[in-house]
N, CA, C and O of each residue as an XYZ file, in Angstrom:
600
protein
N     -56.162      3.922     -8.078
C     -55.138      3.342     -7.204
C     -54.409      4.468     -6.474
O     -53.947      5.427     -7.091
N     -54.316      4.335     -5.158
C     -53.648      5.349     -4.344
C     -52.154      5.395     -4.646
O     -51.545      4.374     -4.966
N     -51.567      6.591     -4.540
C     -50.134      6.764     -4.728
C     -49.491      7.091     -3.387
O     -49.929      7.997     -2.678
N     -48.452      6.348     -3.052
C     -47.729      6.508     -1.792
C     -46.256      6.718     -2.117
O     -45.714      6.081     -3.019
N     -45.609      7.620     -1.372
C     -44.159      7.756     -1.460
C     -43.569      7.096     -0.221
O     -44.030      7.319      0.898
N     -42.544      6.281     -0.440
C     -41.867      5.595      0.665
C     -40.371      5.887      0.564
O     -39.767      5.775     -0.503
N     -39.798      6.260      1.690
C     -38.361      6.502      1.802
C     -37.832      5.508      2.824
O     -38.463      5.285      3.857
N     -36.673      4.907      2.545
C     -36.169      3.856      3.429
C     -34.662      3.983      3.639
O     -33.941      4.535      2.808
N     -34.210      3.455      4.776
C     -32.773      3.361      5.030
C     -32.539      2.323      6.119
O     -33.395      2.079      6.969
N     -31.364      1.724      6.069
C     -30.938      0.771      7.080
C     -29.572      1.180      7.593
O     -28.835      1.906      6.925
N     -29.240      0.707      8.787
C     -27.940      1.023      9.381
C     -27.479     -0.168     10.213
O     -28.282     -0.965     10.697
N     -26.181     -0.262     10.361
C     -25.600     -1.328     11.158
C     -24.430     -0.753     11.947
O     -23.666      0.063     11.431
N     -24.292     -1.180     13.197
C     -23.153     -0.788     14.009
C     -22.182     -1.964     13.975
O     -22.263     -2.888     14.785
N     -21.270     -1.903     13.023
C     -20.486     -3.074     12.655
C     -21.260     -3.777     11.560
O     -22.474     -3.598     11.461
N     -20.609     -4.556     10.748
C     -21.314     -5.234      9.655
C     -20.693     -6.619      9.464
O     -19.739     -6.756      8.697
N     -21.209     -7.650     10.143
C     -22.483     -7.691     10.872
C     -22.374     -7.075     12.263
O     -21.289     -6.837     12.794
N     -23.566     -6.827     12.828
C     -23.667     -6.261     14.159
C     -25.097     -5.862     14.433
O     -25.998     -6.244     13.686
N     -25.327     -5.097     15.492
C     -26.674     -4.611     15.771
C     -27.122     -3.677     14.643
O     -26.341     -2.858     14.159
N     -28.380     -3.809     14.235
C     -28.854     -3.007     13.108
C     -30.202     -2.382     13.364
O     -30.961     -2.813     14.232
N     -30.481     -1.352     12.585
C     -31.765     -0.681     12.657
C     -32.230     -0.297     11.268
O     -31.440     -0.235     10.326
N     -33.516     -0.042     11.155
C     -34.054      0.445      9.891
C     -35.047      1.558     10.171
O     -35.606      1.657     11.263
N     -35.252      2.390      9.168
C     -36.232      3.454      9.275
C     -36.901      3.675      7.934
O     -36.269      3.564      6.884
N     -38.190      3.991      7.981
C     -38.954      4.273      6.762
C     -39.915      5.420      7.037
O     -40.443      5.570      8.138
N     -40.121      6.218      6.005
C     -41.109      7.293      6.041
C     -42.088      7.030      4.902
O     -41.688      6.905      3.744
N     -43.372      6.947      5.240
C     -44.428      6.738      4.245
C     -45.242      8.017      4.147
O     -45.645      8.585      5.162
N     -45.483      8.471      2.914
C     -46.272      9.686      2.702
C     -47.435      9.382      1.763
O     -47.259      8.851      0.667
N     -48.627      9.736      2.234
C     -49.842      9.580      1.442
C     -50.643     10.857      1.621
O     -51.185     11.105      2.698
N     -50.723     11.670      0.572
C     -51.409     12.952      0.690
C     -50.745     13.790      1.763
O     -49.538     14.032      1.715
N     -51.537     14.237      2.736
C     -51.019     15.062      3.827
C     -50.543     14.219      5.012
O     -50.059     14.765      6.004
N     -50.677     12.897      4.917
C     -50.349     12.017      6.031
C     -48.924     11.481      5.891
O     -48.516     11.035      4.819
N     -48.185     11.532      6.982
C     -46.834     10.972      7.041
C     -46.775     10.005      8.206
O     -47.223     10.318      9.309
N     -46.215      8.816      7.953
C     -46.041      7.812      9.001
C     -44.577      7.394      9.009
O     -43.975      7.173      7.958
N     -44.016      7.290     10.199
C     -42.635      6.846     10.354
C     -42.625      5.507     11.074
O     -43.363      5.300     12.037
N     -41.781      4.600     10.595
C     -41.613      3.314     11.265
C     -40.121      3.032     11.413
O     -39.301      3.511     10.629
N     -39.790      2.254     12.424
C     -38.390      1.859     12.609
C     -38.358      0.562     13.399
O     -39.349      0.159     14.008
N     -37.208     -0.078     13.376
C     -37.054     -1.326     14.098
C     -35.593     -1.674     14.286
O     -34.699     -0.969     13.818
N     -35.368     -2.775     14.980
C     -34.034     -3.166     15.428
C     -33.838     -4.666     15.248
O     -34.789     -5.439     15.367
N     -32.625     -5.071     14.966
C     -32.232     -6.484     14.964
C     -30.884     -6.582     15.672
O     -29.990     -5.779     15.405
N     -30.724     -7.559     16.575
C     -29.502     -7.625     17.389
C     -28.250     -8.041     16.624
O     -27.151     -7.611     16.973
N     -28.389     -8.857     15.603
C     -27.223     -9.357     14.874
C     -27.603     -9.502     13.407
O     -28.274    -10.458     13.021
N     -27.172     -8.552     12.602
C     -27.626     -8.505     11.219
C     -26.566     -7.844     10.347
O     -25.447     -7.601     10.798
N     -26.920     -7.554      9.104
C     -26.021     -6.837      8.198
C     -26.708     -5.577      7.689
O     -27.926     -5.429      7.788
N     -25.913     -4.691      7.151
C     -26.466     -3.461      6.604
C     -27.456     -3.764      5.473
O     -28.531     -3.168      5.416
N     -27.097     -4.687      4.578
C     -28.005     -5.010      3.471
C     -29.338     -5.566      3.969
O     -30.390     -5.236      3.422
N     -29.300     -6.397      4.990
C     -30.559     -6.932      5.534
C     -31.419     -5.813      6.128
O     -32.643     -5.839      6.005
N     -30.787     -4.842      6.764
C     -31.558     -3.736      7.333
C     -32.127     -2.839      6.228
O     -33.252     -2.353      6.344
N     -31.362     -2.622      5.169
C     -31.877     -1.848      4.026
C     -33.127     -2.536      3.461
O     -34.131     -1.882      3.180
N     -33.053     -3.849      3.301
C     -34.168     -4.614      2.743
C     -35.353     -4.641      3.709
O     -36.503     -4.527      3.285
N     -35.076     -4.791      4.995
C     -36.140     -4.826      5.995
C     -36.905     -3.505      6.021
O     -38.124     -3.497      6.195
N     -36.203     -2.397      5.849
C     -36.866     -1.087      5.813
C     -37.902     -1.042      4.691
O     -39.012     -0.545      4.885
N     -37.540     -1.559      3.525
C     -38.463     -1.575      2.381
C     -39.631     -2.526      2.660
O     -40.791     -2.167      2.460
N     -39.320     -3.726      3.117
C     -40.350     -4.743      3.366
C     -41.361     -4.255      4.405
O     -42.569     -4.347      4.188
N     -40.874     -3.744      5.518
C     -41.779     -3.304      6.583
C     -42.650     -2.134      6.125
O     -43.817     -2.046      6.506
N     -42.100     -1.250      5.323
C     -42.902     -0.129      4.805
C     -43.992     -0.651      3.874
O     -45.149     -0.246      3.989
N     -43.636     -1.542      2.955
C     -44.631     -2.081      2.005
C     -45.700     -2.899      2.726
O     -46.856     -2.912      2.303
N     -45.331     -3.574      3.802
C     -46.310     -4.356      4.575
C     -47.364     -3.464      5.229
O     -48.459     -3.930      5.547
N     -47.045     -2.197      5.428
C     -48.008     -1.279      6.054
C     -49.146     -0.892      5.103
O     -50.184     -0.405      5.549
N     -48.959     -1.103      3.813
C     -49.982     -0.715      2.842
C     -51.115     -1.729      2.863
O     -50.888     -2.925      2.682
N     -52.325     -1.255      3.082
C     -53.488     -2.134      3.277
C     -54.060     -2.686      1.967
O     -54.744     -3.709      1.967
N     -53.777     -2.006      0.856
C     -54.296     -2.455     -0.446
C     -53.253     -2.134     -1.516
O     -52.332     -1.358     -1.260
N     -53.380     -2.717     -2.706
C     -52.416     -2.414     -3.771
C     -52.342     -0.908     -4.043
O     -53.364     -0.227     -4.134
N     -51.124     -0.411     -4.168
C     -50.891      1.020     -4.383
C     -49.852      1.239     -5.473
O     -49.075      0.345     -5.812
N     -49.861      2.453     -6.012
C     -48.734      2.934     -6.803
C     -47.743      3.466     -5.789
O     -48.091      4.291     -4.944
N     -46.520      3.002     -5.871
C     -45.515      3.382     -4.881
C     -44.303      3.973     -5.586
O     -43.758      3.392     -6.524
N     -43.903      5.131     -5.114
C     -42.609      5.696     -5.511
C     -41.698      5.421     -4.330
O     -41.815      6.057     -3.283
N     -40.789      4.471     -4.503
C     -39.957      4.000     -3.401
C     -38.533      4.523     -3.569
O     -37.870      4.258     -4.572
N     -38.083      5.267     -2.572
C     -36.763      5.891     -2.589
C     -35.830      5.159     -1.638
O     -36.142      4.984     -0.460
N     -34.684      4.734     -2.153
C     -33.676      4.057     -1.339
C     -32.303      4.593     -1.717
O     -32.084      5.018     -2.851
N     -31.378      4.571     -0.759
C     -29.997      4.931     -1.078
C     -29.141      3.672     -1.251
O     -27.914      3.748     -1.312
N     -29.802      2.521     -1.329
C     -29.103      1.237     -1.436
C     -28.996      0.776     -2.894
O     -29.994      0.436     -3.529
N     -27.771      0.772     -3.403
C     -27.547      0.234     -4.751
C     -27.872     -1.262     -4.782
O     -28.319     -1.781     -5.805
N     -27.649     -1.943     -3.676
C     -27.945     -3.373     -3.562
C     -29.425     -3.634     -3.856
O     -29.759     -4.529     -4.632
N     -30.302     -2.854     -3.238
C     -31.737     -3.017     -3.481
C     -32.087     -2.583     -4.905
O     -32.811     -3.284     -5.612
N     -31.571     -1.428     -5.321
C     -31.897     -0.923     -6.670
C     -31.512     -1.932     -7.748
O     -32.325     -2.286     -8.603
N     -30.281     -2.383     -7.697
C     -29.807     -3.314     -8.730
C     -30.495     -4.670     -8.593
O     -30.825     -5.309     -9.592
N     -30.707     -5.104     -7.356
C     -31.396     -6.375     -7.147
C     -32.787     -6.364     -7.774
O     -33.152     -7.282     -8.509
N     -33.558     -5.321     -7.477
C     -34.947     -5.265     -7.946
C     -35.073     -4.908     -9.419
O     -36.030     -5.330    -10.068
N     -34.135     -4.143     -9.964
C     -34.284     -3.672    -11.347
C     -33.396     -4.406    -12.351
O     -33.623     -4.308    -13.557
N     -32.384     -5.145    -11.869
C     -31.460     -5.811    -12.801
C     -31.228     -7.290    -12.500
O     -31.372     -8.131    -13.386
N     -30.869     -7.612    -11.253
C     -30.365     -8.946    -10.939
C     -31.436    -10.010    -10.758
O     -31.203    -11.175    -11.080
N     -32.606     -9.634    -10.248
C     -33.633    -10.607     -9.854
C     -34.021    -11.606    -10.949
O     -34.080    -12.804    -10.672
N     -34.286    -11.162    -12.173
C     -34.670    -12.154    -13.205
C     -33.615    -13.246    -13.424
O     -33.957    -14.414    -13.605
N     -32.339    -12.864    -13.408
C     -31.263    -13.842    -13.579
C     -31.178    -14.810    -12.407
O     -30.966    -16.008    -12.589
N     -31.348    -14.268    -11.188
C     -31.314    -15.135    -10.004
C     -32.417    -16.178    -10.068
O     -32.193    -17.352     -9.773
N     -33.591    -15.749    -10.450
C     -34.730    -16.675    -10.516
C     -34.487    -17.713    -11.610
O     -34.740    -18.901    -11.410
N     -34.002    -17.269    -12.756
C     -33.732    -18.186    -13.871
C     -32.683    -19.232    -13.479
O     -32.743    -20.381    -13.918
N     -31.716    -18.811    -12.640
C     -30.652    -19.728    -12.196
C     -30.999    -20.411    -10.877
O     -30.118    -20.946    -10.204
N     -32.294    -20.394    -10.501
C     -32.743    -21.019     -9.249
C     -32.016    -20.445     -8.033
O     -31.484    -21.186     -7.207
N     -32.003    -19.114     -7.937
C     -31.435    -18.374     -6.824
C     -29.928    -18.568     -6.666
O     -29.401    -18.665     -5.558
N     -29.259    -18.620     -7.817
C     -27.793    -18.604     -7.817
C     -27.336    -17.328     -8.504
O     -27.984    -16.845     -9.432
N     -26.213    -16.784     -8.040
C     -25.644    -15.599     -8.683
C     -25.015    -16.006    -10.013
O     -24.959    -17.190    -10.347
N     -24.545    -15.017    -10.765
C     -23.865    -15.330    -12.031
C     -22.579    -16.111    -11.774
O     -22.055    -16.755    -12.682
N     -22.063    -16.058    -10.539
C     -20.872    -16.848    -10.162
C     -21.260    -18.218     -9.603
O     -20.417    -18.933     -9.062
N     -22.550    -18.583     -9.736
C     -23.080    -19.894     -9.297
C     -23.039    -20.077     -7.780
O     -22.960    -21.204     -7.291
N     -23.091    -18.969     -7.038
C     -23.146    -19.023     -5.579
C     -24.574    -18.690     -5.138
O     -25.267    -17.933     -5.817
N     -25.019    -19.250     -4.006
C     -26.371    -18.929     -3.532
C     -26.541    -17.421     -3.297
O     -25.645    -16.761     -2.771
N     -27.677    -16.899     -3.687
C     -27.986    -15.489     -3.479
C     -28.113    -15.232     -1.974
O     -28.855    -15.922     -1.275
N     -27.382    -14.235     -1.494
C     -27.478    -13.857     -0.083
C     -28.836    -13.206      0.174
O     -29.392    -12.542     -0.700
N     -29.349    -13.401      1.354
C     -30.620    -12.794      1.784
C     -31.807    -13.237      0.938
O     -32.753    -12.476      0.734
N     -31.752    -14.465      0.451
C     -32.829    -14.968     -0.411
C     -34.206    -14.822      0.230
O     -35.174    -14.485     -0.451
N     -34.301    -15.076      1.544
C     -35.590    -14.962      2.224
C     -36.183    -13.565      2.053
O     -37.380    -13.418      1.805
N     -35.345    -12.549      2.185
C     -35.827    -11.176      2.043
C     -36.111    -10.824      0.583
O     -37.075    -10.115      0.296
N     -35.289    -11.308     -0.331
C     -35.554    -11.063     -1.761
C     -36.892    -11.684     -2.172
O     -37.651    -11.084     -2.934
N     -37.174    -12.881     -1.667
C     -38.447    -13.520     -2.014
C     -39.628    -12.731     -1.464
O     -40.656    -12.612     -2.130
N     -39.490    -12.192     -0.256
C     -40.556    -11.371      0.312
C     -40.700    -10.058     -0.460
O     -41.816     -9.603     -0.712
N     -39.579     -9.455     -0.832
C     -39.640     -8.241     -1.648
C     -40.318     -8.508     -2.988
O     -41.112     -7.697     -3.463
N     -40.004     -9.630     -3.582
C     -40.617    -10.015     -4.861
C     -42.128    -10.177     -4.697
O     -42.897     -9.725     -5.547
N     -42.553    -10.814     -3.616
C     -43.978    -10.993     -3.352
C     -44.673     -9.634     -3.211
O     -45.726     -9.408     -3.807
N     -44.092     -8.749     -2.435
C     -44.666     -7.422     -2.235
C     -44.619     -6.592     -3.518
O     -45.533     -5.813     -3.790
N     -43.567     -6.759     -4.298
C     -43.427     -6.043     -5.569
C     -44.551     -6.419     -6.540
O     -45.016     -5.586     -7.319
N     -44.975     -7.670     -6.484
C     -46.063     -8.134     -7.365
C     -47.416     -7.568     -6.933
O     -48.323     -7.426     -7.754
N     -47.549     -7.247     -5.651
C     -48.807     -6.738     -5.103
C     -49.019     -5.255     -5.461
O     -50.150     -4.808     -5.648
N     -47.921     -4.511     -5.550
C     -47.986     -3.071     -5.780
C     -47.321     -2.713     -7.108
O     -46.561     -3.500     -7.672
N     -47.620     -1.520     -7.591
C     -46.929     -0.989     -8.775
C     -45.830     -0.069     -8.241
O     -46.091      1.078     -7.876
N     -44.602     -0.583     -8.202
C     -43.505      0.145     -7.561
C     -42.568      0.754     -8.590
O     -42.091      0.078     -9.501
N     -42.317      2.037     -8.425
C     -41.312      2.755     -9.201
C     -40.105      2.911     -8.274
O     -40.169      3.630     -7.277
N     -39.012      2.237     -8.609
C     -37.815      2.232     -7.763
C     -36.968      3.457     -8.079
O     -36.617      3.696     -9.235
N     -36.639      4.237     -7.041
C     -35.868      5.471     -7.205
C     -34.653      5.417     -6.284
O     -34.770      5.072     -5.108
N     -33.495      5.759     -6.822
C     -32.285      5.811     -6.014
C     -31.999      7.251     -5.627
O     -32.096      8.159     -6.453
N     -31.646      7.453     -4.363
C     -31.179      8.759     -3.897
C     -29.799      8.579     -3.289
O     -29.518      7.564     -2.651
N     -28.956      9.553     -3.487
C     -27.614      9.497     -2.911
C     -27.726      9.672     -1.399
O     -28.308     10.647     -0.924
N     -27.176      8.739     -0.657
C     -27.218      8.802      0.798
C     -26.342      9.915      1.352
O     -25.353     10.297      0.728
N     -26.698     10.434      2.516
C     -25.932     11.464      3.224
C     -25.674     12.667      2.324
O     -24.585     13.241      2.321
N     -26.702     13.036      1.560
C     -26.579     14.142      0.613
C     -27.650     15.203      0.878
O     -28.094     15.892     -0.041
N     -28.053     15.324      2.130
C     -29.015     16.340      2.575
C     -30.398     16.177      1.953
O     -31.134     17.153      1.810
N     -30.755     14.946      1.582
C     -32.123     14.671      1.127
C     -32.952     14.525      2.403
O     -32.705     13.600      3.176
N     -33.935     15.414      2.655
C     -34.608     15.443      3.966
C     -35.199     14.107      4.408
O     -34.978     13.693      5.546
N     -35.936     13.432      3.550
C     -36.553     12.162      3.962
C     -35.512     11.063      4.148
O     -35.639     10.233      5.047
N     -34.482     11.055      3.300
C     -33.426     10.058      3.463
C     -32.668     10.297      4.767
O     -32.323      9.348      5.471
N     -32.414     11.547      5.083
C     -31.750     11.877      6.352
C     -32.619     11.448      7.538
O     -32.102     10.962      8.544
N     -33.936     11.627      7.417
C     -34.850     11.227      8.493
C     -34.817      9.710      8.679
O     -34.777      9.218      9.807
N     -34.835      8.976      7.572
C     -34.773      7.506      7.650
C     -33.467      7.050      8.285
O     -33.456      6.121      9.092
N     -32.369      7.700      7.923
C     -31.072      7.381      8.505
C     -31.114      7.619     10.013
O     -30.614      6.803     10.787
N     -31.707      8.733     10.428
C     -31.850      9.028     11.853
C     -32.682      7.945     12.549
O     -32.293      7.447     13.605
N     -33.832      7.581     11.956
C     -34.702      6.565     12.561
C     -33.963      5.238     12.724
O     -34.090      4.576     13.754
N     -33.191      4.849     11.707
C     -32.454      3.582     11.751
C     -31.385      3.617     12.843
O     -31.274      2.682     13.636
N     -30.606      4.690     12.884
C     -29.535      4.802     13.887
C     -30.118      4.949     15.298
O     -29.561      4.431     16.266
N     -31.228      5.652     15.399
C     -31.856      5.837     16.698
C     -32.412      4.511     17.242
O     -32.393      4.281     18.451
N     -32.904      3.650     16.357
C     -33.399      2.340     16.798
C     -32.268      1.546     17.462
O     -32.479      0.883     18.477
N     -31.071      1.621     16.880
C     -29.911      0.942     17.470
C     -29.579      1.581     18.824
O     -29.376      0.882     19.816
N     -29.528      2.896     18.848
C     -29.178      3.639     20.074
C     -30.168      3.348     21.201
O     -29.760      3.110     22.338
N     -31.457      3.366     20.895
C     -32.480      3.120     21.910
C     -32.376      1.700     22.464
O     -32.544      1.478     23.663
N     -32.099      0.747     21.579
C     -31.987     -0.635     22.030
C     -30.766     -0.819     22.937
O     -30.827     -1.520     23.947
N     -29.660     -0.178     22.557
C     -28.450     -0.255     23.388
C     -28.702      0.351     24.761
O     -28.265     -0.184     25.780
N     -29.420      1.482     24.774
C     -29.719      2.153     26.035
C     -30.563      1.243     26.912
O     -30.327      1.147     28.116
N     -31.556      0.569     26.313
C     -32.421     -0.352     27.069
C     -31.613     -1.546     27.595
O     -31.841     -2.000     28.716
N     -30.681     -2.050     26.801
C     -29.843     -3.175     27.232
C     -28.952     -2.761     28.399
O     -28.747     -3.534     29.336
N     -28.427     -1.550     28.339
C     -27.526     -1.064     29.404
C     -28.278     -0.815     30.705
O     -27.673     -0.822     31.777
N     -29.572     -0.598     30.627
C     -30.378     -0.352     31.832
C     -30.851     -1.631     32.498
O     -31.503     -1.575     33.541
N     -30.535     -2.789     31.914
C     -30.971     -4.061     32.515
C     -29.884     -4.645     33.376
O     -30.067     -5.711     33.962
């Protein structure tokens, strides 16, 4: 089984507001960068989208070392998910789980791959995390520039 390292980050200009995501995928000597934009979203949705879009790029089941600076994703995937499912997608406070659509997609992708979830401190000079942050913010900037030119 191939081993891939994935680094992800999301950003929002306002929360909610325009958002972007960035991911860096590394396989051997190959590095691929992806990014995207959403006009009206939240920071958590962009963090999750970065992970989902990166995992969707994998053509076959892989061992994945996935690095995120999002405690929301880390705790969701490693702690909260079993309870949410047991409670039919309700939080421990009996409220509907936010971003359920994305959590369900993450769960589906998580079952396809062997993922080791790793947390990195954001804005702490971690090169790949800084690159993902740049890609996410640049996606917002590029979209704004395109909107202003219309």
